[in-house]
C-alpha positions in Angstrom: -29.1 -37.9 30.1 -25.1 -38.8 30.1 -25.6 -40.6 26.9 -26.9 -37.6 25.3 -24.3 -35.4 26.5 -21.6 -37.5 25.2 -23.3 -37.7 21.9 -23.7 -33.9 22.0 -19.9 -33.7 22.8 -19.1 -36.1 20.0 -21.0 -34.2 17.4 -19.6 -30.9 18.6 -16.1 -32.5 18.0 -17.0 -33.7 14.6 -18.2 -30.2 13.9 -15.0 -28.6 15.2 -13.1 -30.8 13.1 -15.1 -30.0 10.0 -14.6 -26.4 10.7 -10.7 -26.6 11.4 -10.7 -28.3 7.9 -12.8 -25.6 6.2 -10.5 -23.0 8.0 -7.3 -24.5 6.7 -8.9 -24.7 3.3 -9.9 -21.0 3.3 -6.2 -20.1 4.5 -4.8 -22.0 1.8 -6.9 -20.1 -0.8 -6.1 -17.1 0.6 -2.4 -17.8 0.4 -2.9 -18.9 -3.3 -4.9 -15.7 -3.9 -2.0 -13.6 -2.6 0.5 -15.5 -4.7 -1.5 -14.9 -7.8 -1.6 -11.2 -7.0 2.0 -11.0 -6.3 2.7 -13.0 -9.6 0.0 -10.7 -11.5 1.9 -7.5 -10.2 5.2 -8.8 -11.3 3.8 -9.5 -14.7 2.3 -6.1 -14.9 5.5 -4.5 -14.1 7.3 -6.6 -16.7 5.0 -5.4 -19.3 5.2 -2.0 -18.2 9.1 -2.1 -18.5 8.7 -3.8 -21.9 6.4 -1.1 -23.1 8.8 1.6 -21.6 11.7 -0.1 -23.6 9.5 -0.2 -26.9 8.7 3.4 -26.6 12.1 4.4 -25.9 13.3 2.5 -29.0 10.6 3.8 -31.0 11.4 7.4 -29.9 15.3 6.8 -30.6 14.2 5.6 -34.2 12.0 8.6 -34.9 14.7 10.9 -33.7 17.2 9.6 -36.2 14.9 9.7 -39.0 14.0 13.2 -38.1 17.7 14.3 -37.5 18.6 12.6 -40.9 15.6 14.2 -42.8 16.8 17.8 -41.2 20.3 17.1 -42.3 19.4 16.5 -45.8 16.9 19.6 -45.7 19.7 21.6 -44.3 22.3 20.5 -46.8 20.0 21.3 -49.7 19.5 24.8 -48.6 22.7 25.8 -47.5 
């Protein structure tokens, strides 16, 4: 009887150790996932900033061309 109880305790300790290892692995996966989410968010923010700058530059170029055309048109008809 005592031998069975000792074996059961040893089995439970081994199970507990395996569960603790799995829990640590799960926590590491969660931390890695959170880090990847942060990086993805930062990359998204950078892409949005780049796109905003590109759109601003394109709008400025368009306005310069349009203003140049209007000036030519105005000069021809005045």
